[in-house]
NUKE-703878 format. One record per residue: residue in one letter; residue number from 1; x, y, z of N, C-alpha, C, O in turn. Coordinates in nm, 3 decimals, m for minus. Layout:
BEGIN
{r:A; k:NUM; n_X:X; n_Y:Y; n_Z:Z; ca_X:X; ca_Y:Y; ca_Z:Z; c_X:X; c_Y:Y; c_Z:Z; o_X:X; o_Y:Y; o_Z:Z}
...
// end
This chain:
BEGIN
{r:M; k:1; n_X:1.131; n_Y:1.571; n_Z:m3.046; ca_X:0.988; ca_Y:1.566; ca_Z:m3.017; c_X:0.964; c_Y:1.489; c_Z:m2.887; o_X:1.022; o_Y:1.383; o_Z:m2.865}
{r:A; k:2; n_X:0.881; n_Y:1.543; n_Z:m2.803; ca_X:0.852; ca_Y:1.481; ca_Z:m2.674; c_X:0.725; c_Y:1.396; c_Z:m2.684; o_X:0.640; o_Y:1.417; o_Z:m2.770}
{r:K; k:3; n_X:0.717; n_Y:1.300; n_Z:m2.592; ca_X:0.600; ca_Y:1.213; ca_Z:m2.587; c_X:0.557; c_Y:1.200; c_Z:m2.442; o_X:0.640; o_Y:1.173; o_Z:m2.355}
{r:V; k:4; n_X:0.429; n_Y:1.220; n_Z:m2.415; ca_X:0.375; ca_Y:1.207; ca_Z:m2.280; c_X:0.288; c_Y:1.082; c_Z:m2.274; o_X:0.206; o_Y:1.057; o_Z:m2.362}
{r:Q; k:5; n_X:0.309; n_Y:1.003; n_Z:m2.168; ca_X:0.229; ca_Y:0.882; ca_Z:m2.146; c_X:0.170; c_Y:0.888; c_Z:m2.007; o_X:0.234; o_Y:0.931; o_Z:m1.911}
{r:I; k:6; n_X:0.045; n_Y:0.843; n_Z:m1.997; ca_X:m0.025; ca_Y:0.838; ca_Z:m1.869; c_X:m0.035; c_Y:0.692; c_Z:m1.825; o_X:m0.078; o_Y:0.606; o_Z:m1.903}
{r:V; k:7; n_X:0.004; n_Y:0.664; n_Z:m1.701; ca_X:m0.015; ca_Y:0.532; ca_Z:m1.643; c_X:m0.156; c_Y:0.533; c_Z:m1.584; o_X:m0.178; o_Y:0.580; o_Z:m1.473}
{r:A; k:8; n_X:m0.250; n_Y:0.479; n_Z:m1.661; ca_X:m0.393; ca_Y:0.490; ca_Z:m1.629; c_X:m0.427; c_Y:0.441; c_Z:m1.489; o_X:m0.510; o_Y:0.502; o_Z:m1.422}
{r:E; k:9; n_X:m0.365; n_Y:0.334; n_Z:m1.445; ca_X:m0.400; ca_Y:0.277; ca_Z:m1.314; c_X:m0.357; c_Y:0.366; c_Z:m1.197; o_X:m0.410; o_Y:0.352; o_Z:m1.087}
{r:R; k:10; n_X:m0.263; n_Y:0.456; n_Z:m1.218; ca_X:m0.219; ca_Y:0.546; ca_Z:m1.111; c_X:m0.299; c_Y:0.676; c_Z:m1.108; o_X:m0.303; o_Y:0.744; o_Z:m1.005}
{r:C; k:11; n_X:m0.363; n_Y:0.710; n_Z:m1.219; ca_X:m0.431; ca_Y:0.839; ca_Z:m1.232; c_X:m0.562; c_Y:0.839; c_Z:m1.152; o_X:m0.642; o_Y:0.746; o_Z:m1.160}
{r:K; k:12; n_X:m0.582; n_Y:0.947; n_Z:m1.074; ca_X:m0.707; ca_Y:0.961; ca_Z:m1.000; c_X:m0.786; c_Y:1.083; c_Z:m1.046; o_X:m0.876; o_Y:1.131; o_Z:m0.976}
{r:S; k:13; n_X:m0.751; n_Y:1.134; n_Z:m1.164; ca_X:m0.828; ca_Y:1.239; ca_Z:m1.228; c_X:m0.832; c_Y:1.369; c_Z:m1.148; o_X:m0.935; o_Y:1.437; o_Z:m1.145}
{r:C; k:14; n_X:m0.723; n_Y:1.404; n_Z:m1.083; ca_X:m0.720; ca_Y:1.528; ca_Z:m1.003; c_X:m0.717; c_Y:1.652; c_Z:m1.092; o_X:m0.766; o_Y:1.758; o_Z:m1.051}
{r:G; k:15; n_X:m0.662; n_Y:1.640; n_Z:m1.212; ca_X:m0.661; ca_Y:1.751; ca_Z:m1.306; c_X:m0.546; c_Y:1.848; c_Z:m1.296; o_X:m0.541; o_Y:1.945; o_Z:m1.372}
{r:Y; k:16; n_X:m0.452; n_Y:1.827; n_Z:m1.204; ca_X:m0.338; ca_Y:1.918; ca_Z:m1.191; c_X:m0.258; c_Y:1.925; c_Z:m1.321; o_X:m0.217; o_Y:2.034; o_Z:m1.363}
{r:C; k:17; n_X:m0.236; n_Y:1.812; n_Z:m1.384; ca_X:m0.158; ca_Y:1.809; ca_Z:m1.508; c_X:m0.227; c_Y:1.891; c_Z:m1.617; o_X:m0.162; o_Y:1.961; o_Z:m1.694}
{r:I; k:18; n_X:m0.358; n_Y:1.882; n_Z:m1.623; ca_X:m0.435; ca_Y:1.956; ca_Z:m1.724; c_X:m0.426; c_Y:2.106; c_Z:m1.697; o_X:m0.405; o_Y:2.185; o_Z:m1.788}
{r:K; k:19; n_X:m0.442; n_Y:2.142; n_Z:m1.572; ca_X:m0.441; ca_Y:2.284; ca_Z:m1.533; c_X:m0.307; c_Y:2.351; c_Z:m1.562; o_X:m0.304; o_Y:2.467; o_Z:m1.604}
{r:F; k:20; n_X:m0.197; n_Y:2.281; n_Z:m1.540; ca_X:m0.066; ca_Y:2.343; ca_Z:m1.551; c_X:0.005; c_Y:2.322; c_Z:m1.684; o_X:0.112; o_Y:2.380; o_Z:m1.706}
{r:C; k:21; n_X:m0.050; n_Y:2.242; n_Z:m1.773; ca_X:0.014; ca_Y:2.220; ca_Z:m1.903; c_X:0.004; c_Y:2.347; c_Z:m1.987; o_X:m0.107; o_Y:2.393; o_Z:m2.016}
{r:P; k:22; n_X:0.117; n_Y:2.406; n_Z:m2.028; ca_X:0.112; ca_Y:2.531; ca_Z:m2.104; c_X:0.061; c_Y:2.512; c_Z:m2.247; o_X:0.021; o_Y:2.609; o_Z:m2.312}
{r:K; k:23; n_X:0.062; n_Y:2.390; n_Z:m2.297; ca_X:0.022; ca_Y:2.363; ca_Z:m2.436; c_X:m0.111; c_Y:2.290; c_Z:m2.448; o_X:m0.151; o_Y:2.254; o_Z:m2.559}
{r:H; k:24; n_X:m0.181; n_Y:2.267; n_Z:m2.338; ca_X:m0.312; ca_Y:2.201; ca_Z:m2.338; c_X:m0.309; c_Y:2.064; c_Z:m2.407; o_X:m0.393; o_Y:2.033; o_Z:m2.491}
{r:V; k:25; n_X:m0.210; n_Y:1.985; n_Z:m2.369; ca_X:m0.190; ca_Y:1.853; ca_Z:m2.429; c_X:m0.284; c_Y:1.750; c_Z:m2.369; o_X:m0.323; o_Y:1.655; o_Z:m2.438}
{r:L; k:26; n_X:m0.322; n_Y:1.765; n_Z:m2.244; ca_X:m0.397; ca_Y:1.662; ca_Z:m2.171; c_X:m0.542; c_Y:1.700; c_Z:m2.143; o_X:m0.577; o_Y:1.818; o_Z:m2.137}
{r:A; k:27; n_X:m0.625; n_Y:1.597; n_Z:m2.126; ca_X:m0.766; ca_Y:1.617; ca_Z:m2.090; c_X:m0.814; c_Y:1.491; c_Z:m2.019; o_X:m0.753; o_Y:1.385; o_Z:m2.030}
{r:I; k:28; n_X:m0.925; n_Y:1.503; n_Z:m1.948; ca_X:m0.986; ca_Y:1.387; ca_Z:m1.883; c_X:m1.050; c_Y:1.301; c_Z:m1.993; o_X:m1.128; o_Y:1.351; o_Z:m2.075}
{r:G; k:29; n_X:m1.015; n_Y:1.174; n_Z:m1.995; ca_X:m1.070; ca_Y:1.084; ca_Z:m2.095; c_X:m1.207; c_Y:1.031; c_Z:m2.056; o_X:m1.262; o_Y:1.069; o_Z:m1.952}
{r:D; k:30; n_X:m1.260; n_Y:0.944; n_Z:m2.139; ca_X:m1.392; ca_Y:0.888; ca_Z:m2.110; c_X:m1.387; c_Y:0.743; c_Z:m2.066; o_X:m1.491; o_Y:0.681; o_Z:m2.041}
{r:K; k:31; n_X:m1.266; n_Y:0.687; n_Z:m2.055; ca_X:m1.252; ca_Y:0.549; ca_Z:m2.006; c_X:m1.218; c_Y:0.552; c_Z:m1.858; o_X:m1.164; o_Y:0.651; o_Z:m1.808}
{r:V; k:32; n_X:m1.251; n_Y:0.444; n_Z:m1.789; ca_X:m1.235; ca_Y:0.436; ca_Z:m1.643; c_X:m1.131; c_Y:0.331; c_Z:m1.608; o_X:m1.129; o_Y:0.223; o_Z:m1.668}
{r:N; k:33; n_X:m1.043; n_Y:0.362; n_Z:m1.511; ca_X:m0.946; ca_Y:0.263; ca_Z:m1.465; c_X:m1.010; c_Y:0.172; c_Z:m1.360; o_X:m1.127; o_Y:0.188; o_Z:m1.327}
{r:S; k:34; n_X:m0.934; n_Y:0.077; n_Z:m1.309; ca_X:m0.990; ca_Y:m0.023; ca_Z:m1.216; c_X:m1.034; c_Y:0.038; c_Z:m1.082; o_X:m1.108; o_Y:m0.025; o_Z:m1.007}
{r:K; k:35; n_X:m0.989; n_Y:0.160; n_Z:m1.053; ca_X:m1.028; ca_Y:0.227; ca_Z:m0.929; c_X:m1.152; c_Y:0.314; c_Z:m0.948; o_X:m1.201; o_Y:0.375; o_Z:m0.852}
{r:G; k:36; n_X:m1.204; n_Y:0.321; n_Z:m1.070; ca_X:m1.324; ca_Y:0.396; ca_Z:m1.097; c_X:m1.303; c_Y:0.540; c_Z:m1.141; o_X:m1.399; o_Y:0.617; o_Z:m1.149}
{r:Y; k:37; n_X:m1.178; n_Y:0.578; n_Z:m1.169; ca_X:m1.149; ca_Y:0.714; ca_Z:m1.212; c_X:m1.140; c_Y:0.722; c_Z:m1.364; o_X:m1.083; o_Y:0.635; o_Z:m1.429}
{r:E; k:38; n_X:m1.197; n_Y:0.828; n_Z:m1.419; ca_X:m1.176; ca_Y:0.858; ca_Z:m1.561; c_X:m1.037; c_Y:0.919; c_Z:m1.570; o_X:m1.013; o_Y:1.029; o_Z:m1.521}
{r:Y; k:39; n_X:m0.946; n_Y:0.847; n_Z:m1.631; ca_X:m0.806; ca_Y:0.891; ca_Z:m1.631; c_X:m0.776; c_Y:0.989; c_Z:m1.744; o_X:m0.848; o_Y:0.998; o_Z:m1.843}
{r:V; k:40; n_X:m0.667; n_Y:1.062; n_Z:m1.725; ca_X:m0.622; ca_Y:1.165; ca_Z:m1.819; c_X:m0.562; c_Y:1.098; c_Z:m1.942; o_X:m0.498; o_Y:0.993; o_Z:m1.933}
{r:V; k:41; n_X:m0.583; n_Y:1.161; n_Z:m2.056; ca_X:m0.526; ca_Y:1.113; ca_Z:m2.182; c_X:m0.467; c_Y:1.231; c_Z:m2.258; o_X:m0.512; o_Y:1.345; o_Z:m2.243}
{r:P; k:42; n_X:m0.365; n_Y:1.205; n_Z:m2.341; ca_X:m0.313; ca_Y:1.312; ca_Z:m2.426; c_X:m0.408; c_Y:1.335; c_Z:m2.544; o_X:m0.431; o_Y:1.244; o_Z:m2.623}
{r:V; k:43; n_X:m0.463; n_Y:1.456; n_Z:m2.556; ca_X:m0.554; ca_Y:1.487; ca_Z:m2.666; c_X:m0.484; c_Y:1.565; c_Z:m2.777; o_X:m0.530; o_Y:1.567; o_Z:m2.892}
{r:N; k:44; n_X:m0.374; n_Y:1.629; n_Z:m2.744; ca_X:m0.294; ca_Y:1.702; ca_Z:m2.843; c_X:m0.147; c_Y:1.663; c_Z:m2.827; o_X:m0.064; o_Y:1.748; o_Z:m2.798}
{r:P; k:45; n_X:m0.114; n_Y:1.535; n_Z:m2.846; ca_X:0.022; ca_Y:1.488; ca_Z:m2.817; c_X:0.131; c_Y:1.555; c_Z:m2.900; o_X:0.244; o_Y:1.568; o_Z:m2.855}
{r:D; k:46; n_X:0.097; n_Y:1.599; n_Z:m3.020; ca_X:0.197; ca_Y:1.664; ca_Z:m3.105; c_X:0.236; c_Y:1.803; c_Z:m3.055; o_X:0.338; o_Y:1.857; o_Z:m3.097}
{r:D; k:47; n_X:0.156; n_Y:1.859; n_Z:m2.966; ca_X:0.186; ca_Y:1.992; ca_Z:m2.910; c_X:0.279; c_Y:1.986; c_Z:m2.790; o_X:0.325; o_Y:2.090; o_Z:m2.743}
{r:C; k:48; n_X:0.308; n_Y:1.866; n_Z:m2.738; ca_X:0.393; ca_Y:1.851; ca_Z:m2.620; c_X:0.534; c_Y:1.903; c_Z:m2.648; o_X:0.597; o_Y:1.865; o_Z:m2.747}
{r:I; k:49; n_X:0.583; n_Y:1.990; n_Z:m2.560; ca_X:0.718; ca_Y:2.047; ca_Z:m2.575; c_X:0.818; c_Y:1.983; c_Z:m2.478; o_X:0.935; o_Y:2.022; o_Z:m2.475}
{r:G; k:50; n_X:0.773; n_Y:1.886; n_Z:m2.400; ca_X:0.863; ca_Y:1.816; ca_Z:m2.308; c_X:0.906; c_Y:1.898; c_Z:m2.189; o_X:1.015; o_Y:1.876; o_Z:m2.136}
{r:C; k:51; n_X:0.823; n_Y:1.991; n_Z:m2.144; ca_X:0.860; ca_Y:2.077; ca_Z:m2.030; c_X:0.854; c_Y:2.002; c_Z:m1.897; o_X:0.916; o_Y:2.044; o_Z:m1.800}
{r:C; k:52; n_X:0.781; n_Y:1.891; n_Z:m1.892; ca_X:0.770; ca_Y:1.804; ca_Z:m1.774; c_X:0.692; c_Y:1.864; c_Z:m1.658; o_X:0.694; o_Y:1.808; o_Z:m1.548}
{r:I; k:53; n_X:0.625; n_Y:1.975; n_Z:m1.679; ca_X:0.545; ca_Y:2.035; ca_Z:m1.573; c_X:0.436; c_Y:1.940; c_Z:m1.527; o_X:0.411; o_Y:1.926; o_Z:m1.407}
{r:C; k:54; n_X:0.371; n_Y:1.873; n_Z:m1.621; ca_X:0.263; ca_Y:1.780; ca_Z:m1.585; c_X:0.315; c_Y:1.670; c_Z:m1.494; o_X:0.250; o_Y:1.634; o_Z:m1.396}
{r:G; k:55; n_X:0.431; n_Y:1.616; n_Z:m1.525; ca_X:0.490; ca_Y:1.510; ca_Z:m1.445; c_X:0.528; c_Y:1.555; c_Z:m1.305; o_X:0.515; o_Y:1.479; o_Z:m1.209}
{r:R; k:56; n_X:0.574; n_Y:1.679; n_Z:m1.293; ca_X:0.609; ca_Y:1.732; ca_Z:m1.162; c_X:0.486; c_Y:1.763; c_Z:m1.078; o_X:0.490; o_Y:1.754; o_Z:m0.955}
{r:M; k:57; n_X:0.377; n_Y:1.798; n_Z:m1.143; ca_X:0.255; ca_Y:1.833; ca_Z:m1.071; c_X:0.175; c_Y:1.711; c_Z:m1.027; o_X:0.095; o_Y:1.720; o_Z:m0.934}
{r:C; k:58; n_X:0.195; n_Y:1.598; n_Z:m1.092; ca_X:0.116; ca_Y:1.478; ca_Z:m1.063; c_X:0.151; c_Y:1.420; c_Z:m0.926; o_X:0.265; o_Y:1.378; o_Z:m0.905}
{r:P; k:59; n_X:0.055; n_Y:1.417; n_Z:m0.833; ca_X:0.083; ca_Y:1.365; ca_Z:m0.699; c_X:0.096; c_Y:1.212; c_Z:m0.695; o_X:0.141; o_Y:1.157; o_Z:m0.595}
{r:D; k:60; n_X:0.056; n_Y:1.146; n_Z:m0.802; ca_X:0.057; ca_Y:1.000; ca_Z:m0.802; c_X:0.162; c_Y:0.939; c_Z:m0.895; o_X:0.167; o_Y:0.817; o_Z:m0.911}
{r:G; k:61; n_X:0.245; n_Y:1.021; n_Z:m0.955; ca_X:0.348; ca_Y:0.969; ca_Z:m1.045; c_X:0.291; c_Y:0.894; c_Z:m1.163; o_X:0.347; o_Y:0.793; o_Z:m1.206}
{r:A; k:62; n_X:0.180; n_Y:0.943; n_Z:m1.216; ca_X:0.110; ca_Y:0.873; ca_Z:m1.323; c_X:0.152; c_Y:0.919; c_Z:m1.463; o_X:0.097; o_Y:0.872; o_Z:m1.562}
{r:I; k:63; n_X:0.248; n_Y:1.012; n_Z:m1.470; ca_X:0.285; ca_Y:1.068; ca_Z:m1.600; c_X:0.432; c_Y:1.042; c_Z:m1.628; o_X:0.518; o_Y:1.064; o_Z:m1.544}
{r:E; k:64; n_X:0.458; n_Y:0.994; n_Z:m1.749; ca_X:0.594; ca_Y:0.972; ca_Z:m1.796; c_X:0.614; c_Y:1.053; c_Z:m1.923; o_X:0.531; o_Y:1.050; o_Z:m2.014}
{r:I; k:65; n_X:0.726; n_Y:1.126; n_Z:m1.928; ca_X:0.757; ca_Y:1.208; ca_Z:m2.044; c_X:0.886; c_Y:1.157; c_Z:m2.105; o_X:0.986; o_Y:1.137; o_Z:m2.035}
{r:Y; k:66; n_X:0.883; n_Y:1.136; n_Z:m2.236; ca_X:1.000; ca_Y:1.089; ca_Z:m2.310; c_X:1.041; c_Y:1.195; c_Z:m2.409; o_X:0.958; o_Y:1.247; o_Z:m2.483}
{r:K; k:67; n_X:1.169; n_Y:1.227; n_Z:m2.409; ca_X:1.219; ca_Y:1.328; ca_Z:m2.504; c_X:1.300; c_Y:1.262; c_Z:m2.612; o_X:1.351; o_Y:1.330; o_Z:m2.702}
// end
């Protein structure tokens, strides 16, 4: 089972990870980081297949995937 974690302080809410996730695991959350961005959160973490597409798409290195 894979686990996806978002480093909230690095996320700038660009949405690339959400757009490219084949399992719709991620979404924009309602909390704000210190830079003023509503950061991404895993909304369907049990659906994560560990493909790492979200991590590769993130321009800020804000996503960590554990298998």
